[in-house]
C-alpha positions as CSV (number, residue, x, y, z in Angstrom):
1,X,82.6,115.0,190.1
2,X,80.3,114.4,186.9
3,X,77.0,112.9,187.4
4,X,75.5,109.3,186.1
5,X,74.0,111.1,183.4
6,X,77.2,113.1,182.2
7,X,79.1,109.9,182.4
8,X,76.6,107.7,180.6
9,X,76.0,110.4,177.7
10,X,79.8,110.7,177.1
11,X,80.2,106.8,176.9
12,X,77.1,106.9,174.6
13,X,78.7,109.2,172.0
14,X,82.1,107.4,172.2
15,X,80.2,104.2,171.3
16,X,78.3,106.2,168.6
17,X,81.6,107.4,166.9
18,X,83.0,104.4,167.2
19,X,80.0,102.3,165.2
20,X,79.6,105.1,162.8
21,X,83.2,104.4,161.9
22,X,84.9,108.1,163.1
23,X,87.8,105.7,165.2
24,X,88.7,103.5,162.2
25,X,88.0,106.7,159.6
26,X,90.7,108.1,161.4
27,X,93.1,105.4,161.2
28,X,92.2,104.7,157.4
29,X,93.7,107.8,155.5
30,X,90.7,106.8,152.4
31,X,87.3,106.9,153.2
32,X,86.4,104.4,150.6
33,X,88.9,102.0,153.0
34,X,87.3,102.9,156.3
35,X,84.2,100.6,158.1
36,X,81.2,101.9,159.7
37,X,77.7,102.3,159.2
38,X,77.8,104.1,156.0
39,X,79.6,100.9,154.7
40,X,78.3,97.9,156.1
41,X,77.3,95.6,153.5
42,X,79.7,96.8,151.4
43,X,81.3,93.7,150.2
44,X,84.5,93.6,148.1
45,X,86.1,90.6,148.3
46,X,89.9,90.1,147.6
47,X,90.3,87.7,144.1
48,X,92.6,87.4,141.1
49,X,91.3,88.6,137.9
50,X,90.6,84.8,136.5
51,X,89.3,83.7,139.7
52,X,87.0,87.1,139.5
53,X,86.0,86.3,135.2
54,X,85.7,82.8,135.6
55,X,83.7,82.3,138.5
56,X,80.1,83.7,136.7
57,X,82.1,83.9,132.8
58,X,78.6,81.1,132.1
59,X,76.2,83.3,133.5
60,X,77.6,87.0,132.4
61,X,77.7,85.2,128.9
62,X,74.1,83.8,129.2
63,X,72.6,86.8,130.1
64,X,74.4,89.1,128.2
65,X,73.5,86.9,124.8
66,X,70.4,87.0,126.2
67,X,70.1,90.7,126.3
68,X,71.5,90.8,122.6
69,X,68.5,88.7,121.9
70,X,65.9,90.4,123.9
71,X,66.8,93.8,125.0
72,X,66.4,96.6,122.5
73,X,68.9,99.2,124.3
74,X,71.4,96.7,124.5
75,X,71.2,95.3,121.1
76,X,71.5,98.9,120.4
77,X,74.7,99.7,122.2
78,X,76.2,96.1,121.0
79,X,75.5,97.2,117.5
80,X,76.8,101.1,117.6
81,X,80.0,99.6,119.2
82,X,80.2,97.2,116.4
83,X,79.2,99.4,113.7
84,X,81.7,102.5,114.8
85,X,84.5,100.1,115.2
86,X,84.6,98.0,111.8
87,X,81.6,99.8,109.3
88,X,82.6,98.7,106.0
89,X,86.1,97.1,107.3
90,X,89.5,97.7,108.6
91,X,91.4,97.3,104.7
92,X,94.8,97.0,104.5
93,X,97.2,99.3,102.6
94,X,100.6,97.1,101.1
95,X,103.5,99.9,102.6
96,X,105.8,98.0,100.3
97,X,109.1,99.9,98.4
98,X,108.2,98.8,94.8
99,X,104.4,101.0,93.8
100,X,104.1,97.6,91.2
101,X,103.9,95.0,93.7
102,X,101.8,96.9,96.1
103,X,99.3,97.7,93.7
104,X,99.7,93.4,92.9
105,X,99.0,93.0,96.7
106,X,95.8,95.5,96.5
107,X,94.2,93.7,94.0
108,X,95.1,90.1,95.3
109,X,94.3,90.9,99.0
110,X,90.5,92.4,97.6
111,X,89.9,88.9,95.7
112,X,90.8,86.8,98.5
113,X,88.5,88.9,100.9
114,X,85.4,87.5,99.1
115,X,86.9,83.4,99.6
116,X,87.8,84.3,103.2
117,X,85.4,82.9,105.3
118,X,85.6,78.6,105.7
119,X,81.6,78.9,106.2
120,X,81.4,80.4,102.9
121,X,78.8,83.2,104.5
122,X,80.6,86.8,104.4
123,X,83.5,88.2,103.1
124,X,86.8,89.3,105.2
125,X,85.3,92.4,106.5
126,X,82.1,90.8,107.5
127,X,83.9,87.9,109.4
128,X,85.6,91.3,111.3
129,X,81.9,92.4,111.8
130,X,81.2,88.9,114.0
131,X,84.2,88.8,115.3
132,X,84.2,92.0,117.0
133,X,80.1,91.5,118.0
134,X,81.5,87.7,119.3
135,X,84.0,89.9,121.2
136,X,81.2,92.2,122.9
137,X,78.1,90.1,123.4
138,X,80.1,86.8,124.2
139,X,83.4,88.5,125.8
140,X,86.0,87.0,123.2
141,X,86.3,85.7,120.2
142,X,88.6,82.7,118.1
143,X,89.3,82.9,114.5
144,X,91.0,79.8,113.2
145,X,93.6,79.6,110.2
146,X,92.1,76.6,108.0
147,X,94.8,76.2,105.6
148,X,93.7,74.7,102.1
149,X,95.3,73.1,98.9
150,X,95.4,74.7,95.8
151,X,93.3,72.2,94.3
152,X,90.6,74.2,96.0
153,X,90.9,76.7,93.4
154,X,91.2,79.9,96.1
155,X,93.0,83.2,94.6
156,X,95.8,82.3,97.8
157,X,95.2,79.0,99.9
158,X,94.4,80.1,103.0
159,X,90.4,80.6,104.7
160,X,89.4,81.8,108.1
161,X,86.5,80.3,110.9
162,X,85.2,82.3,113.5
163,X,84.6,80.0,116.7
164,X,82.2,81.1,119.4
165,X,84.0,81.2,122.4
166,X,81.6,78.9,124.6
167,X,83.6,76.0,122.2
168,X,86.9,76.6,124.5
169,X,85.5,75.6,127.8
170,X,87.4,77.6,130.6
171,X,86.7,75.1,133.0
172,X,88.8,72.8,131.4
173,X,91.7,72.7,133.7
174,X,95.1,70.0,134.3
175,X,97.7,69.1,132.3
176,X,98.4,68.6,128.9
177,X,100.2,65.0,128.0
178,X,103.4,66.9,127.1
179,X,103.5,68.3,130.8
180,X,102.1,71.6,129.7
181,X,99.7,73.4,132.2
182,X,96.3,73.6,130.9
183,X,94.3,77.1,132.1
184,X,91.2,77.8,131.1
185,X,91.0,75.9,128.1
186,X,94.5,77.5,126.7
187,X,97.9,75.5,127.4
188,X,100.9,77.1,128.5
189,X,104.4,75.5,128.2
190,X,107.1,76.3,130.8
191,X,107.8,79.7,131.0
192,X,104.1,80.9,130.1
193,X,103.9,80.9,126.5
194,X,99.9,80.3,124.8
195,X,101.2,77.0,122.8
196,X,98.1,75.6,122.1
197,X,93.9,75.6,122.2
198,X,92.1,73.0,123.8
199,X,88.5,73.4,121.7
200,X,85.3,71.4,121.8
201,X,84.3,70.2,118.2
202,X,81.1,71.3,118.4
203,X,78.5,72.8,120.7
204,X,76.4,70.1,122.6
205,X,73.1,69.9,120.8
206,X,69.9,68.6,122.6
207,X,69.7,65.6,120.6
208,X,73.6,63.9,121.4
209,X,74.3,60.9,123.3
210,X,77.7,60.6,122.7
211,X,80.7,62.7,124.5
212,X,81.7,65.9,123.0
213,X,85.3,65.4,120.8
214,X,88.0,67.7,122.3
215,X,90.8,68.9,119.9
216,X,94.3,70.4,120.2
217,X,94.5,73.4,117.9
218,X,98.0,75.4,118.2
219,X,98.1,79.0,119.2
220,X,100.1,80.1,115.5
221,X,96.8,78.9,114.1
222,X,94.6,80.9,116.5
223,X,93.7,84.9,117.2
224,X,92.1,85.4,120.3
225,X,90.1,88.5,120.2
226,X,89.4,89.9,123.6
227,X,89.9,93.3,125.8
228,X,92.1,92.0,129.4
229,X,91.3,95.0,132.1
230,X,93.6,93.4,134.4
231,X,97.4,91.7,134.4
232,X,97.0,88.1,133.9
233,X,93.9,88.2,132.2
234,X,93.3,84.8,130.5
235,X,89.9,85.2,128.9
236,X,87.3,88.1,128.3
237,X,84.4,89.4,130.0
238,X,81.5,90.5,127.8
239,X,81.2,94.1,127.5
240,X,77.5,94.6,128.7
241,X,79.0,93.3,132.3
242,X,78.9,96.3,134.3
243,X,75.1,97.1,132.6
244,X,73.6,93.8,132.9
245,X,71.4,94.0,136.0
246,X,70.4,97.9,135.1
247,X,69.4,96.8,131.5
248,X,67.5,94.2,132.7
249,X,65.8,96.4,135.2
250,X,64.8,99.3,132.7
251,X,64.0,96.6,130.4
252,X,61.2,95.2,133.0
253,X,60.3,99.0,134.0
254,X,59.6,99.7,130.4
255,X,57.5,97.0,130.1
256,X,55.7,97.0,133.4
257,X,54.8,101.1,132.4
258,X,53.2,99.9,128.9
259,X,51.1,97.6,130.9
260,X,50.3,100.2,133.0
261,X,49.2,102.6,130.4
262,X,47.3,99.9,128.2
263,X,45.3,99.1,131.0
264,X,44.9,102.6,132.1
265,X,43.6,103.5,128.3
266,X,40.7,101.0,129.2
267,X,37.7,103.4,129.4
268,X,35.7,101.6,131.9
269,X,32.6,102.1,134.0
270,X,30.3,100.7,136.9
271,X,27.0,101.0,137.3
272,X,25.6,101.5,141.1
273,X,22.3,100.6,141.4
274,X,20.1,101.4,144.6
275,X,17.4,98.2,143.4
276,X,18.0,94.7,145.0
277,X,16.0,91.4,144.8
278,X,14.4,92.1,141.4
279,X,15.1,89.9,138.6
280,X,15.0,91.8,135.1
281,X,15.7,90.6,131.6
282,X,16.9,93.5,130.0
283,X,19.4,96.4,130.8
284,X,17.5,99.6,132.3
285,X,20.9,101.7,131.1
286,X,20.2,100.5,127.6
287,X,17.5,98.1,127.3
288,X,18.8,95.8,125.4
289,X,18.7,92.0,126.5
290,X,21.0,91.4,129.5
291,X,24.7,90.5,128.1
292,X,26.2,88.2,131.3
293,X,30.2,87.8,131.4
294,X,31.8,84.5,132.8
295,X,31.3,85.6,136.7
296,X,27.5,85.9,135.8
297,X,27.7,89.9,135.9
298,X,26.1,92.1,133.3
299,X,28.3,93.2,131.1
300,X,27.3,96.6,129.2
301,X,28.7,97.9,126.1
302,X,29.0,101.9,125.1
303,X,29.0,103.5,121.7
304,X,30.4,106.5,121.0
305,X,28.8,109.7,121.4
306,X,26.0,107.5,123.7
307,X,24.6,109.2,126.7
308,X,22.0,106.8,128.2
309,X,19.3,108.0,131.2
310,X,19.6,105.6,134.3
311,X,16.8,104.3,135.8
312,X,15.8,105.4,138.9
313,X,18.5,104.9,141.5
314,X,21.1,103.9,139.1
315,X,24.8,105.9,138.9
316,X,27.1,105.3,136.7
317,X,31.2,106.6,137.7
318,X,34.4,105.6,135.6
319,X,37.4,104.6,136.5
320,X,40.9,107.1,136.9
321,X,43.7,105.2,136.5
322,X,47.0,106.9,137.7
323,X,48.9,107.9,134.7
324,X,53.0,107.9,134.0
325,X,54.3,110.4,136.5
326,X,55.7,113.8,134.5
327,X,59.7,112.5,135.9
328,X,59.0,109.8,134.2
329,X,61.2,110.5,131.0
330,X,63.6,112.5,132.9
331,X,64.3,109.1,135.3
332,X,64.3,106.6,132.6
333,X,66.8,108.6,130.4
334,X,69.2,108.9,133.6
335,X,68.8,105.3,134.2
336,X,69.8,104.8,130.3
337,X,72.9,107.2,130.0
338,X,74.2,104.7,133.2
339,X,73.5,102.1,131.7
340,X,75.1,103.2,127.9
341,X,78.3,104.8,130.1
342,X,79.0,101.5,131.6
343,X,78.7,99.8,128.0
344,X,81.1,102.2,127.2
345,X,79.0,104.1,124.4
346,X,77.3,107.3,124.5
347,X,73.3,107.5,125.4
348,X,72.8,109.7,122.1
349,X,74.7,107.2,119.5
350,X,72.3,104.6,120.4
351,X,68.7,105.9,120.7
352,X,69.5,109.5,118.5
353,X,67.5,111.9,121.2
354,X,69.5,115.2,120.4
355,X,67.1,117.1,122.3
356,X,69.1,119.8,124.0
357,X,72.1,119.8,122.7
358,X,74.1,122.1,120.4
359,X,76.9,120.6,117.8
360,X,79.8,122.2,120.1
361,X,78.9,119.7,122.6
362,X,78.0,116.3,120.1
363,X,81.2,117.1,119.0
364,X,82.7,116.6,122.2
365,X,80.6,113.4,122.7
366,X,81.8,112.4,119.9
367,X,85.0,112.7,119.8
368,X,85.2,111.1,123.3
369,X,83.7,108.2,121.9
370,X,85.6,107.9,118.9
371,X,88.6,108.2,121.2
372,X,87.6,105.3,122.7
373,X,86.8,103.4,119.3
374,X,89.8,104.4,118.2
375,X,91.6,102.5,121.1
376,X,89.8,98.9,120.1
377,X,90.8,99.1,116.6
378,X,93.8,99.5,117.1
379,X,94.7,98.3,120.4
380,X,92.8,94.9,119.6
381,X,90.9,94.8,116.1
382,X,94.4,95.8,114.7
383,X,97.2,94.4,116.6
384,X,95.2,90.8,117.9
385,X,93.2,89.9,114.5
386,X,94.2,91.8,111.2
387,X,98.3,91.7,111.9
388,X,98.2,88.0,112.3
389,X,95.6,87.6,109.4
390,X,97.7,89.2,106.9
391,X,101.1,87.2,107.9
392,X,99.1,84.1,107.4
393,X,97.9,85.3,103.9
394,X,101.0,86.8,103.5
395,X,103.1,83.4,104.1
396,X,100.6,81.6,101.7
397,X,100.3,84.0,99.1
398,X,103.9,83.9,98.6
399,X,104.3,80.1,99.3
400,X,101.7,79.3,97.1
401,X,103.5,81.5,93.8
402,X,100.3,84.1,93.9
403,X,102.9,86.6,94.8
404,X,105.6,87.1,91.9
405,X,107.9,86.7,94.9
406,X,111.2,84.5,96.2
407,X,110.3,83.0,99.1
408,X,114.4,83.4,99.9
409,X,114.1,87.0,99.3
410,X,111.4,87.5,101.5
411,X,112.7,85.3,104.1
412,X,115.8,87.6,104.4
413,X,113.6,91.2,104.4
414,X,110.0,90.2,105.2
415,X,109.3,93.9,106.7
416,X,110.3,95.3,103.1
417,X,107.9,93.5,101.3
418,X,105.2,92.5,103.7
419,X,104.6,96.1,105.8
420,X,101.3,96.9,106.1
421,X,98.8,99.8,107.4
422,X,95.4,99.1,108.1
423,X,92.8,101.8,107.8
424,X,89.6,101.9,109.4
425,X,86.7,103.3,107.8
426,X,86.7,107.2,108.2
427,X,84.5,109.1,110.4
428,X,81.7,110.8,109.0
429,X,82.2,115.2,108.7
430,X,79.9,116.4,111.6
431,X,80.4,120.0,109.8
432,X,81.4,119.2,106.3
433,X,82.5,122.3,105.4
434,X,84.5,123.7,108.4
435,X,86.1,120.1,108.7
436,X,87.3,120.1,104.9
437,X,88.7,123.6,105.3
438,X,90.4,122.6,108.5
439,X,92.3,120.0,106.7
440,X,93.2,122.1,103.6
441,X,94.6,124.5,106.3
442,X,96.6,121.6,107.6
443,X,98.3,120.2,104.6
444,X,99.1,124.2,103.7
445,X,100.6,125.0,107.0
446,X,102.5,121.9,107.3
447,X,100.7,120.4,110.0
448,X,99.8,117.2,107.7
449,X,100.0,115.8,104.6
450,X,97.3,114.6,102.2
451,X,98.5,111.2,102.9
452,X,97.4,111.6,106.3
453,X,94.4,113.3,106.0
454,X,93.3,111.0,102.9
455,X,94.2,108.1,105.5
456,X,92.2,109.6,107.7
457,X,89.4,109.2,106.0
458,X,90.3,105.5,105.3
459,X,90.5,106.2,101.9
460,X,93.9,105.2,100.0
461,X,95.7,108.4,98.6
462,X,97.6,106.5,95.8
463,X,94.3,105.4,94.3
464,X,92.5,109.0,95.3
465,X,95.9,109.9,92.4
466,X,94.9,107.0,90.1
467,X,91.6,108.3,89.5
468,X,92.2,111.9,89.7
469,X,94.5,111.4,87.1
470,X,92.2,109.1,84.8
471,X,89.4,111.9,85.4
472,X,91.6,114.5,84.4
473,X,93.0,112.8,80.8
474,X,89.3,111.7,80.1
475,X,87.7,115.3,80.3
476,X,90.9,116.5,78.3
477,X,90.2,114.0,75.5
478,X,86.5,115.0,75.5
479,X,87.7,118.6,75.8
480,X,85.2,119.1,79.3
481,X,85.8,122.1,81.9
482,X,84.9,121.4,85.5
483,X,84.9,124.0,87.9
484,X,86.3,120.7,90.4
485,X,89.3,120.4,88.1
486,X,92.0,120.8,90.8
487,X,94.7,121.6,88.3
488,X,92.8,124.9,87.8
489,X,92.9,128.2,90.4
490,X,90.3,128.1,92.9
491,X,87.1,130.0,92.2
492,X,88.5,130.4,88.8
493,X,85.8,130.8,85.4
494,X,85.5,128.5,83.0
495,X,86.0,131.0,79.7
496,X,84.4,129.5,76.5
497,X,86.5,128.6,73.2
498,X,86.4,131.8,70.9
499,X,85.3,131.2,67.4
500,X,87.6,133.5,65.6
501,X,86.7,132.5,61.8
502,X,82.9,133.4,62.9
503,X,83.8,136.6,64.9
504,X,86.2,137.8,62.0
505,X,83.3,137.5,59.7
506,X,81.0,140.1,61.3
507,X,84.0,142.8,62.8
508,X,83.5,146.1,60.5
509,X,85.7,146.3,57.2
510,X,87.7,149.2,59.3
511,X,88.2,147.8,62.2
């Protein structure tokens, strides 16, 4: 028979196993789903995609905008994303069959880019950058088509307006007068298609005393730029969402450390006197008239290089403030890496800190970052923004007569005339010599084409060919020879022309 002590011990072990999650862990195939001591307080509510986004969207957006205004690291992350996603612009290259028509489209669109902004502040590529910044900082951006009259004097009667996401209130829910359902400010028809957006005409300001006017804008006039992270997600989240708390804490820690160092570098000392009850008018340390602070205590200033003898019974001691720990830099760097990883941008790209990295490691980091940037470029910016803007522009150019194309011909075979390829800005070389050699070898071995390699650089191969031909013609007319002439064999030397008349006159008669 087991003793009472043994029975009690067995009962305690079973109880400990139960409360430690042993019983539940055995029933759960995944440790993350187990309930036990290690997971106490791990609250993971079950919410839909839109409940999770909309419940705190205002707070997340406001905190993200504050971080972009005041936190250098957060602003640097957003700047790096905008620079890499847009750069100098994601530009269209017409794929129409007719070469002359392609050239006309290219020139006309380039002229229109300077007129595209309804506010008259940016060109089209600047609007791309602003839209992406709004998307990253505020979670989403809206672009509205503004049709213009021929009398407005534009090359193509079309302009674009960037709208902040706050103007589409996500708390606006209900039913439209036509019976369609409105969810998060977006109107859906019976089969779930977006048919309209309900925008505030302007954001309420501090001096507004009247209600805000609400306007319904049909969906065919709106671009909604955002990154849905779950199926069915209607509105976007700021890119800094997962890193906001960490950026906030890092910013406070950096400020505290800076203040700590400032205080620590204030050289201060204290004079201890064994003499009491004696009133004196002059300092025994400096011999000067006593200067008193607001608290009535004597204040003494020291000059550089001075060493003053103290009076009998006095001694002096200096403060010894603690300095920043030796591990502070490693600690803060680790925290920043975690914050930037959550913001989907490498630490090295934002800070420029390449210590301890070689070119191969840096290439891996940049290639991974660029792969993510390319996904943003093609899946969001090109598909959600550039594609509808091109359709708007082409339609307006065709109907206004800016493009010499009969509307019937365009309607019958739209793809033939409106086909387009969008080219982001090319990536700079990591190792120019190796990168150029690799591109050349890929073309020579048939693994790529000149057109593909030029597109990777963000350029138009046809335009480059035209410029090369123009350069060659001008050089031939002027009798110029350059090592860069692509028509000459590689490493061939330039041979100066020989003046036969002068050479023959110097030859011997019997030669």
